[in-house]
C-alpha positions as CSV (number, residue, x, y, z in Angstrom):
1,M,-19.5,-21.6,20.3
2,L,-16.6,-23.3,18.7
3,A,-13.9,-21.5,20.3
4,S,-12.9,-24.4,23.1
5,Q,-13.1,-27.0,20.3
6,P,-10.0,-28.0,19.1
7,G,-9.4,-29.6,16.0
8,L,-8.7,-29.0,11.8
9,I,-10.4,-25.6,11.7
10,S,-8.3,-24.3,14.2
11,Q,-5.2,-24.8,12.4
12,T,-6.3,-23.8,9.0
13,N,-3.3,-20.7,8.4
14,L,-1.0,-24.4,9.0
15,I,-2.8,-26.8,6.6
16,V,-3.8,-23.8,4.0
17,T,0.0,-23.0,4.1
18,S,1.4,-26.5,3.8
19,V,-1.2,-27.4,1.1
20,T,-0.2,-24.4,-1.2
21,A,3.7,-24.9,-0.2
22,G,3.7,-28.4,-0.9
23,F,1.2,-27.4,-4.2
24,V,3.9,-25.1,-5.2
25,L,7.1,-28.3,-5.2
26,Y,5.3,-30.6,-7.2
27,T,4.1,-28.1,-9.7
28,R,7.0,-26.1,-9.9
29,S,5.2,-23.1,-11.5
30,A,5.7,-19.5,-11.7
31,G,2.3,-19.1,-12.1
32,V,1.5,-20.8,-8.7
33,A,4.5,-19.3,-7.0
34,Y,2.8,-15.4,-8.4
35,F,-0.3,-16.8,-6.9
36,A,1.3,-17.8,-3.1
37,G,3.3,-14.7,-3.1
38,G,-0.2,-12.7,-4.2
39,A,-1.7,-14.4,-0.5
40,V,1.3,-13.3,1.4
41,L,1.0,-9.4,0.0
42,C,-3.2,-9.9,0.4
43,S,-2.3,-11.0,4.0
44,I,0.2,-7.6,4.4
45,T,-1.9,-5.7,2.9
46,V,-4.7,-6.8,5.5
47,K,-2.2,-6.2,8.1
48,I,-1.6,-2.7,7.3
49,L,-5.8,-1.8,6.9
50,K,-6.0,-3.3,10.9
51,R,-3.4,-1.0,11.7
52,F,-5.4,2.1,9.9
53,F,-8.8,0.6,11.9
54,R,-7.6,-0.5,15.1
55,Q,-10.5,-2.3,15.5
56,P,-10.7,-4.8,18.7
57,R,-11.4,-8.1,18.1
58,P,-14.2,-9.4,20.3
59,V,-14.0,-10.8,23.9
60,I,-12.8,-14.6,23.6
61,V,-14.2,-17.6,26.0
62,D,-12.2,-17.3,28.6
63,G,-12.5,-13.0,28.9
64,R,-9.1,-12.6,27.4
65,R,-8.6,-10.6,23.9
66,K,-6.5,-11.0,22.1
67,K,-3.7,-7.5,21.1
68,T,-3.8,-7.7,18.0
69,Y,-6.6,-5.7,15.9
70,G,-8.9,-7.4,14.2
71,M,-10.6,-5.0,11.6
72,P,-10.1,-6.4,8.9
73,S,-9.8,-10.1,9.3
74,T,-6.5,-11.5,7.1
75,H,-8.0,-15.2,7.4
76,S,-11.4,-14.5,5.9
77,A,-9.6,-12.4,3.4
78,V,-6.9,-14.6,2.1
79,I,-8.8,-17.5,1.7
80,T,-11.3,-15.9,0.1
81,Y,-8.5,-14.2,-2.1
82,M,-7.1,-18.1,-2.7
83,A,-10.7,-19.4,-3.7
84,T,-11.6,-16.4,-6.2
85,Y,-8.1,-16.5,-7.8
86,I,-8.4,-20.3,-7.8
87,T,-11.5,-20.0,-9.8
88,L,-10.3,-17.7,-12.0
89,A,-7.4,-19.8,-12.8
90,C,-9.1,-22.7,-13.8
91,T,-11.8,-20.9,-16.0
92,Y,-8.9,-18.6,-17.7
93,L,-5.4,-20.0,-17.3
94,P,-3.8,-23.3,-19.7
95,I,-3.6,-26.1,-18.0
96,H,-0.5,-26.5,-16.6
97,P,1.6,-29.7,-17.5
98,T,2.1,-31.1,-14.5
99,L,-1.6,-31.4,-13.9
100,P,-4.3,-33.7,-15.3
101,T,-5.6,-33.0,-18.5
102,S,-9.1,-33.8,-17.8
103,H,-11.4,-30.6,-17.7
104,A,-13.3,-32.2,-14.8
105,L,-10.0,-32.7,-12.4
106,S,-8.6,-29.3,-13.4
107,R,-11.1,-27.1,-14.4
108,I,-14.1,-28.2,-12.4
109,L,-13.0,-30.1,-9.5
110,P,-10.9,-27.3,-7.8
111,P,-14.1,-24.2,-7.5
112,L,-16.3,-27.3,-6.2
113,V,-13.4,-28.0,-3.6
114,V,-12.2,-24.8,-2.4
115,I,-15.3,-22.2,-1.9
116,P,-16.9,-24.7,0.5
117,V,-13.8,-24.5,2.1
118,A,-12.9,-21.5,2.0
119,T,-16.6,-20.6,3.6
120,T,-16.0,-22.6,6.1
121,I,-12.9,-21.1,7.4
122,A,-14.1,-17.7,7.3
123,V,-17.3,-18.2,8.4
124,S,-15.0,-20.1,11.2
125,R,-13.1,-17.1,12.8
126,T,-16.8,-16.0,14.3
127,W,-17.5,-19.4,15.8
128,L,-14.4,-19.8,17.0
129,G,-14.8,-15.9,18.8
130,H,-11.8,-14.0,16.8
131,H,-13.2,-12.1,14.7
132,T,-16.7,-10.1,14.5
133,W,-19.3,-11.1,11.5
134,P,-18.5,-7.1,10.1
135,Q,-14.8,-7.9,10.6
136,V,-15.3,-11.3,8.9
137,S,-17.2,-9.3,5.5
138,A,-14.5,-7.0,5.8
139,G,-11.4,-9.6,4.9
140,F,-14.0,-10.9,2.7
141,S,-14.1,-7.9,0.8
142,V,-10.5,-7.6,0.7
143,G,-10.0,-11.0,-0.8
144,L,-12.5,-10.5,-2.6
145,L,-11.5,-7.4,-4.9
146,F,-7.2,-8.0,-4.5
147,A,-8.1,-11.8,-6.2
148,P,-9.3,-10.1,-9.6
149,F,-6.5,-7.1,-9.6
150,W,-3.4,-9.4,-9.0
151,F,-5.3,-12.1,-11.3
152,K,-4.9,-9.1,-14.1
153,L,-1.1,-8.0,-13.4
154,W,-0.4,-11.7,-14.4
155,T,-2.5,-12.3,-17.0
156,N,-1.4,-8.7,-18.3
157,G,2.2,-9.5,-18.8
158,L,3.5,-10.8,-16.0
159,N,3.0,-14.6,-17.0
160,E,5.2,-14.1,-19.4
161,Y,8.4,-13.5,-17.0
162,G,6.7,-16.4,-15.1
163,I,7.1,-18.6,-18.2
164,A,10.8,-17.2,-18.7
165,V,11.6,-18.3,-14.8
166,E,10.2,-21.9,-15.5
167,N,12.7,-22.8,-18.5
168,V,15.1,-21.9,-16.0
169,V,14.4,-23.4,-13.3
170,R,13.9,-26.5,-15.7
171,M,17.4,-26.2,-16.8
172,Y,18.5,-26.6,-13.0
173,V,16.3,-28.4,-11.5
174,L,14.5,-31.4,-14.0
C-alpha cells in the first residue's frame, strides 16, 4: 500500500486543479472554462451522492478513518470526467486559436496523456487507502456518464454563448 508514501500521487488534487486553472488562463477560452465548471459540478454531484449512500471509507493505515463518506470516489469521478471530456473535445470540437494547429499535438496527444494519468489517479485512491474498489468504480461511472452529458449541452447550443463571451473578453483583455 502507498498510503504512507508521500509524493505526486498524493497531491493530485492540487496538481490537476493548478494545471486546469493554468490552461483556462492560457487559452482564455469559454469552452475550457465551461469544461472546468463541469469538473466542479461533477464534484458537487458526487458529494451529494455521498450523503445519499453514506458508505464509510476504508480504515487508513494508521488505524484512523476519514470522517467523510467514500461512495463514490470524488477524485475518480472528476478525473474520469476530465479524461472523457478531453477525449470528446479532441475528437469533435474545432481547435481553439490559442492551441497548436498540428493534428498530432491537438487531437491525438491529449487523450494519449490524460487517459493513463486519469487511470493512475483513480487506481491510486485504493493504493493510498482512501477508497475501496467499489467506491472507485462508482466514481469512475459517475464521471463517465457526466462527461458526455456536459459535452452534449455545450455542443447543442451553449457554445454559441461561449463565443459571445470570448468576444467580449477579447475586447477588454487583449
